[in-house]
C-alpha positions as CSV (number, residue, x, y, z in Angstrom):
1,M,13.0,-28.7,-0.1
2,T,10.8,-27.3,2.4
3,V,8.7,-24.4,1.8
4,F,7.5,-21.8,4.1
5,Y,4.9,-19.8,3.0
6,F,4.0,-16.4,3.9
7,G,1.3,-14.3,2.6
8,A,-1.5,-16.6,1.8
9,D,-4.6,-14.9,3.7
10,A,-5.9,-17.5,5.3
11,S,-5.2,-21.2,6.5
12,W,-4.5,-24.1,4.1
13,E,-7.6,-25.6,5.6
14,E,-9.7,-22.4,5.0
15,I,-8.2,-21.6,1.5
16,Q,-9.2,-25.0,0.3
17,N,-13.1,-24.5,1.4
18,T,-12.9,-20.7,-0.1
19,G,-10.8,-21.8,-3.4
20,F,-7.9,-20.5,-5.0
21,T,-8.9,-17.5,-6.4
22,R,-5.6,-15.1,-6.3
23,R,-2.3,-15.0,-7.2
24,N,-0.9,-16.1,-4.2
25,T,-2.9,-18.9,-3.3
26,C,-2.9,-20.4,-6.8
27,I,1.0,-20.3,-6.9
28,L,0.9,-22.3,-2.9
29,Q,-1.8,-24.8,-4.5
30,A,0.9,-25.3,-7.8
31,L,4.0,-25.4,-5.3
32,S,1.7,-28.3,-3.0
33,Q,1.8,-30.1,-7.0
34,N,5.9,-29.9,-7.1
35,N,6.7,-33.1,-7.0
36,K,10.8,-31.5,-5.8
37,I,9.0,-30.1,-2.2
38,E,8.8,-32.0,0.1
39,K,6.6,-30.1,2.6
40,I,5.1,-26.5,2.6
41,F,4.1,-24.6,5.9
42,V,1.6,-21.9,5.6
43,V,2.7,-19.6,8.3
44,Q,0.9,-16.7,10.1
45,K,1.3,-14.6,12.7
46,I,-1.7,-14.7,15.5
47,A,-2.3,-12.6,18.4
48,R,-0.4,-13.9,21.9
49,G,-2.9,-15.4,23.7
50,K,-4.1,-17.8,20.7
51,F,-0.8,-18.6,20.4
52,L,-0.3,-20.0,24.2
53,R,-3.5,-21.2,24.0
54,S,-2.5,-23.6,21.2
55,L,0.7,-24.5,22.5
56,I,-1.7,-26.3,25.6
57,S,-4.3,-27.4,23.6
58,N,-4.7,-30.9,22.5
59,S,-4.7,-29.9,18.7
60,K,-5.9,-31.9,15.8
61,K,-2.5,-33.6,13.7
62,Q,-2.3,-32.9,10.2
63,T,-1.4,-34.6,7.7
64,G,-0.3,-34.6,4.3
65,K,2.7,-32.0,2.4
66,V,1.0,-28.7,3.5
67,H,0.7,-27.6,7.2
68,D,-0.5,-24.6,8.9
69,I,1.4,-23.3,11.3
70,N,1.4,-20.2,13.7
71,Y,3.6,-18.1,15.3
72,A,3.4,-15.1,17.7
73,S,5.7,-12.5,19.4
74,L,5.3,-13.2,23.0
75,F,7.4,-10.2,24.7
76,P,5.4,-6.7,23.8
77,E,7.4,-5.4,20.6
78,K,7.6,-1.4,21.6
79,L,9.0,-2.7,24.5
80,L,11.8,-4.9,23.3
81,Q,12.9,-1.8,20.9
82,K,12.8,0.5,23.7
83,I,15.4,-1.7,25.5
84,G,17.5,-2.9,22.7
85,L,16.5,-6.8,22.4
86,D,13.8,-6.8,19.8
87,F,15.9,-9.8,18.2
88,L,14.7,-11.4,21.0
89,N,10.9,-12.2,19.7
90,K,12.1,-13.7,16.8
91,K,14.8,-15.7,18.4
92,I,11.7,-17.7,20.0
93,N,9.3,-17.4,16.7
94,S,12.4,-18.6,15.0
95,F,13.0,-21.7,18.2
96,F,8.9,-22.6,17.8
97,I,8.7,-22.3,14.5
98,R,11.6,-24.7,13.4
99,R,10.7,-27.0,16.8
100,R,7.1,-28.1,15.6
101,T,8.3,-28.2,11.5
102,K,11.6,-29.9,12.4
103,S,13.8,-28.0,9.0
104,Y,16.5,-26.3,8.9
105,N,18.3,-26.7,6.2
106,S,20.2,-24.3,3.6
107,S,17.9,-25.2,0.7
108,D,14.6,-24.1,2.7
109,L,12.3,-21.6,0.7
110,I,10.9,-18.4,2.5
111,W,8.3,-17.8,-0.2
112,C,6.9,-14.3,0.8
113,Y,3.9,-12.7,-1.2
114,W,4.1,-8.7,-1.0
115,P,5.4,-6.8,1.5
116,K,3.2,-8.2,4.1
117,G,4.6,-11.6,3.8
118,Y,8.2,-10.6,3.9
119,L,7.4,-8.1,7.0
120,A,5.6,-11.7,8.7
121,A,8.7,-13.6,7.4
122,K,11.1,-11.2,9.0
123,D,9.3,-11.5,12.3
124,S,9.2,-15.1,12.5
125,G,13.3,-15.3,12.3
126,L,13.5,-17.7,9.6
127,K,16.5,-18.2,8.0
128,G,16.4,-19.3,4.4
129,K,16.2,-18.6,0.5
130,I,13.7,-15.4,0.5
131,I,11.8,-15.3,-2.6
132,F,10.0,-12.3,-3.1
133,D,6.9,-12.0,-4.7
134,A,5.6,-8.8,-5.8
135,D,2.9,-9.9,-8.1
136,H,1.9,-6.7,-10.1
137,N,3.9,-3.1,-10.1
138,I,3.5,-2.3,-6.0
139,I,5.2,1.1,-6.1
140,D,3.8,3.0,-9.3
141,D,0.2,1.6,-8.6
142,P,-2.4,4.1,-8.8
143,N,-4.1,2.2,-5.9
144,V,-0.5,3.1,-3.6
145,A,-1.5,6.2,-1.7
146,E,1.8,9.0,-2.4
147,E,2.4,9.4,0.7
148,N,2.8,5.5,1.6
149,K,5.5,5.5,-1.3
150,I,8.8,6.7,0.3
151,A,8.2,4.2,3.3
152,R,7.0,1.1,0.4
153,T,10.6,2.3,-2.0
154,K,12.5,2.0,1.4
155,L,11.2,-1.6,2.2
156,L,11.2,-2.7,-1.7
157,I,15.3,-1.9,-1.7
158,E,15.4,-3.5,1.6
159,I,13.9,-6.5,0.3
160,G,16.2,-6.4,-2.8
161,K,19.3,-7.0,-1.0
162,K,17.9,-9.8,1.1
163,A,15.9,-11.9,-1.7
164,T,17.6,-14.4,-3.5
165,Y,15.0,-14.1,-6.0
166,I,12.3,-11.2,-6.8
167,L,9.4,-12.1,-9.0
168,S,6.5,-10.5,-11.0
169,S,4.2,-10.6,-13.4
170,T,5.0,-7.4,-14.6
171,F,8.0,-5.6,-16.8
172,S,7.5,-2.4,-14.8
173,M,7.9,-3.8,-11.6
174,I,11.2,-5.8,-12.9
175,N,12.3,-2.6,-14.3
176,W,11.9,-1.0,-11.3
177,F,13.7,-3.8,-9.4
178,Q,16.8,-3.7,-12.0
179,Q,17.3,0.6,-12.2
180,K,18.1,-0.3,-8.1
181,G,20.6,-2.2,-9.1
182,F,18.9,-5.9,-8.4
183,N,19.3,-8.4,-11.2
184,N,17.9,-11.0,-9.2
185,C,14.9,-10.9,-11.2
186,V,12.4,-13.7,-12.5
187,R,9.2,-12.6,-14.5
188,L,6.7,-15.5,-13.4
189,R,3.6,-14.6,-15.1
190,N,-0.1,-15.3,-13.6
191,G,-1.8,-18.8,-14.9
192,V,-4.5,-20.6,-14.9
193,F,-6.2,-23.9,-13.6
194,V,-7.7,-25.2,-16.8
195,D,-9.3,-27.7,-15.6
196,R,-11.6,-25.4,-13.4
197,F,-13.7,-24.5,-16.4
198,K,-16.2,-26.4,-18.6
199,T,-16.4,-24.2,-21.8
200,T,-19.7,-24.4,-23.6
201,D,-20.9,-24.6,-27.3
202,T,-24.6,-24.1,-26.8
203,K,-26.5,-21.1,-24.8
204,S,-30.1,-20.4,-24.6
205,S,-31.6,-18.3,-27.3
206,E,-33.8,-17.2,-24.9
207,K,-31.3,-15.6,-22.7
208,K,-30.3,-12.0,-23.6
209,F,-26.8,-11.5,-25.2
210,T,-24.4,-11.1,-22.0
211,I,-21.6,-8.7,-21.7
212,G,-19.3,-9.8,-18.4
213,Y,-16.8,-9.0,-16.1
214,C,-15.0,-10.5,-13.4
215,G,-12.5,-8.8,-11.4
216,T,-11.6,-6.9,-8.5
217,L,-13.6,-3.3,-8.7
218,S,-10.5,-1.1,-8.8
219,K,-9.2,2.5,-9.6
220,W,-7.5,0.4,-12.7
221,I,-11.1,0.3,-14.6
222,D,-12.2,2.8,-17.0
223,Y,-15.6,3.5,-15.1
224,D,-16.7,6.4,-18.0
225,L,-16.4,4.1,-20.5
226,F,-17.6,0.8,-18.8
227,E,-20.8,3.6,-18.1
228,A,-21.3,4.6,-21.9
229,L,-21.5,0.5,-22.8
230,I,-23.9,-0.2,-20.6
231,K,-25.7,3.4,-21.2
232,R,-25.5,3.2,-25.1
233,N,-26.4,-0.7,-25.3
234,G,-29.7,-1.6,-23.5
235,S,-30.5,-4.7,-24.7
236,W,-27.5,-6.0,-23.9
237,N,-27.4,-7.6,-20.3
238,F,-24.1,-6.8,-17.8
239,I,-22.8,-9.3,-15.2
240,I,-20.1,-7.9,-12.7
241,I,-18.9,-10.0,-10.5
242,G,-16.3,-9.0,-7.9
243,S,-15.9,-6.6,-4.7
244,P,-14.6,-3.0,-4.4
245,Y,-11.1,-2.0,-3.8
246,L,-11.0,1.6,-2.9
247,T,-13.0,3.1,-5.1
248,N,-16.7,3.5,-5.6
249,E,-17.4,5.0,-9.0
250,W,-18.1,1.4,-9.6
251,E,-21.3,2.5,-8.4
252,K,-22.4,4.7,-11.0
253,L,-23.1,1.2,-13.3
254,Q,-25.5,-0.2,-10.6
255,Q,-28.3,2.6,-11.7
256,Y,-28.7,0.9,-15.2
257,P,-31.7,-2.1,-15.3
258,N,-29.1,-3.8,-18.0
259,V,-26.7,-4.6,-15.1
260,E,-26.7,-7.5,-12.7
261,M,-24.3,-6.5,-9.6
262,L,-23.4,-10.3,-8.4
263,G,-20.6,-9.6,-5.9
264,R,-17.6,-11.4,-4.9
265,K,-18.4,-14.7,-5.8
266,T,-16.3,-18.2,-4.8
267,A,-14.0,-20.0,-6.8
268,D,-16.9,-22.5,-7.8
269,E,-19.1,-20.3,-8.3
270,V,-16.9,-18.0,-10.9
271,A,-16.4,-21.2,-12.9
272,H,-19.7,-21.7,-13.6
273,L,-20.9,-18.0,-14.3
274,I,-18.1,-16.8,-16.6
275,P,-19.1,-19.8,-18.8
276,T,-22.8,-18.6,-19.3
277,F,-21.2,-14.8,-21.1
278,D,-21.4,-13.9,-24.3
279,V,-18.4,-11.8,-24.2
280,A,-16.3,-10.9,-21.6
281,I,-15.0,-7.5,-21.3
282,N,-11.9,-6.1,-19.8
283,L,-11.7,-2.3,-19.6
284,Y,-8.5,-1.4,-17.9
285,H,-7.1,2.2,-18.1
286,F,-3.7,2.4,-20.2
287,H,-1.5,3.3,-17.7
288,P,2.6,2.3,-17.4
289,A,2.1,0.8,-14.0
290,L,-0.7,-1.6,-15.2
291,D,0.7,-3.9,-17.5
292,V,-0.6,-6.1,-15.1
293,D,-1.0,-10.2,-16.3
294,S,-4.7,-10.2,-15.5
295,M,-5.8,-13.2,-14.1
296,K,-9.0,-12.9,-15.7
297,L,-8.0,-12.8,-19.2
298,Y,-6.6,-16.2,-18.6
299,E,-10.1,-17.4,-17.0
300,Y,-11.7,-15.8,-19.7
301,I,-10.1,-17.7,-22.6
302,A,-10.1,-21.0,-20.6
303,A,-14.0,-21.0,-20.3
304,G,-13.8,-20.5,-24.1
305,V,-15.5,-16.8,-24.3
306,P,-14.4,-14.2,-26.8
307,V,-12.6,-11.7,-24.8
308,V,-13.0,-7.8,-25.6
309,S,-10.3,-5.9,-23.9
310,T,-8.7,-2.2,-24.1
311,P,-5.3,-2.4,-24.6
312,F,-4.2,-1.5,-21.4
313,H,-0.1,-2.0,-21.8
314,E,1.7,-2.5,-24.5
315,H,2.9,-6.0,-24.3
316,L,-0.8,-7.5,-24.4
317,S,-1.3,-8.6,-27.5
318,Q,2.0,-10.6,-27.3
319,D,1.2,-11.9,-24.0
320,F,-2.2,-13.2,-24.9
321,D,-0.9,-14.6,-28.1
322,D,-3.4,-12.3,-30.1
323,L,-6.5,-14.3,-28.3
324,L,-7.8,-11.5,-27.5
325,S,-9.8,-8.5,-29.1
326,I,-8.5,-5.2,-28.7
327,G,-10.5,-2.4,-28.8
328,K,-9.1,1.4,-28.7
329,N,-12.2,3.2,-27.7
330,I,-15.8,2.7,-27.1
331,S,-17.2,2.4,-30.9
332,E,-14.2,-0.2,-31.6
333,I,-15.3,-2.1,-28.5
334,E,-18.8,-2.0,-29.9
335,N,-18.3,-3.0,-33.4
336,I,-16.2,-6.0,-32.0
337,I,-18.9,-7.2,-30.3
338,H,-21.8,-6.6,-32.2
339,N,-19.9,-8.8,-34.9
340,I,-19.5,-11.9,-32.4
341,Q,-23.0,-11.2,-31.5
342,L,-23.9,-11.5,-35.4
343,N,-21.8,-14.2,-36.7
344,G,-20.4,-15.7,-33.0
345,P,-17.1,-16.3,-31.8
346,N,-14.2,-17.0,-33.9
347,N,-13.7,-20.7,-33.4
348,T,-10.3,-20.7,-36.1
349,S,-8.0,-20.3,-33.5
350,S,-8.9,-22.8,-31.0
351,E,-5.5,-24.9,-31.1
352,R,-3.4,-21.5,-30.8
353,R,-5.9,-21.3,-27.7
354,N,-5.1,-24.9,-26.0
355,S,-1.7,-24.0,-26.7
356,F,-1.3,-21.0,-24.8
357,L,-3.5,-22.6,-21.7
358,K,-1.2,-25.6,-21.5
359,T,1.9,-23.1,-21.3
360,S,-0.1,-21.0,-19.0
361,S,-1.3,-23.3,-16.3
362,W,-0.3,-22.6,-12.9
363,N,1.3,-26.0,-12.3
364,N,3.9,-25.1,-15.5
365,R,4.6,-21.6,-14.1
366,V,6.2,-22.7,-11.0
367,N,7.7,-26.2,-11.9
368,T,9.5,-24.0,-14.5
369,F,10.9,-21.5,-11.7
370,I,11.7,-24.6,-9.4
371,D,13.0,-26.3,-11.9
372,G,15.3,-23.1,-12.3
373,I,16.2,-22.6,-9.0
374,K,20.2,-22.7,-8.3
């Protein structure tokens, strides 16, 4: 079985250097470790000039199971569309890719992450079983502008018709596709590479009690709640890891002296920082489209850190096997954290935690899906 992967954000070589931090790259890593998959090609579209230079240059030969491969539109796309020959680039792209990969089998998987990955795969001209990974709810997400929803809806319906399987970590995205008449949906939840994290039982008594957050600083976060928690608890140190996304509300958090904004960190840095937290928090708004299967929650649990979260979707406790402490408002959240500060984390659930992490590994998630492909 060969996989052509579209939507990795970077080359395989680059991802190995920066680390596997997002769903798309974590799935790619797990695919590379699956015994049923013989080859993986990380496919990316590049500029025409760069592609032509790569054809005549003596590029280094790649070894191993995963290979980077590029393509480009050799003729101006708008011109070909105008004269009715827009298929020509796709034919040429497909020829070059197939020639370099020596693959053209009915079992080939065209794995597409997000609409961007699907459009790149469509542009490449490759044929095969399309696996479309929508990740979370990408149509009702508050980060999606209203003026873009009509075009995205049209594209997702096209994808539903073309895809052999539609993947998502969320019920709301799967329900959306099913309501449109597509029953080829699979809930492939997020996961964790447990070996990345080294749990620690001893923390320095000289260090201030630390509350940590690690993740994208997006519109999903209840910044008013976050600010109130910081403001009302000056004796606690707050460490915030992550970069902004389509909002500047996070800026009001950095004005407080008990806040450290560390910005974006590599996968290795995150794995070393999270175990230093006394408590890890997740303060998302409740929203029907925010039934996200948050990767940070898996990482918090894998690092052995007590996790306090808002009840941002109705499946949260069940999905995480009651390993999270849920606070509906600031008073409940403060009480939970104060109790952890006074009495330490509850270790009675360690057996359940280990069982949860075993079933939640990225390899288990991906292997289960691959085994189920007909």
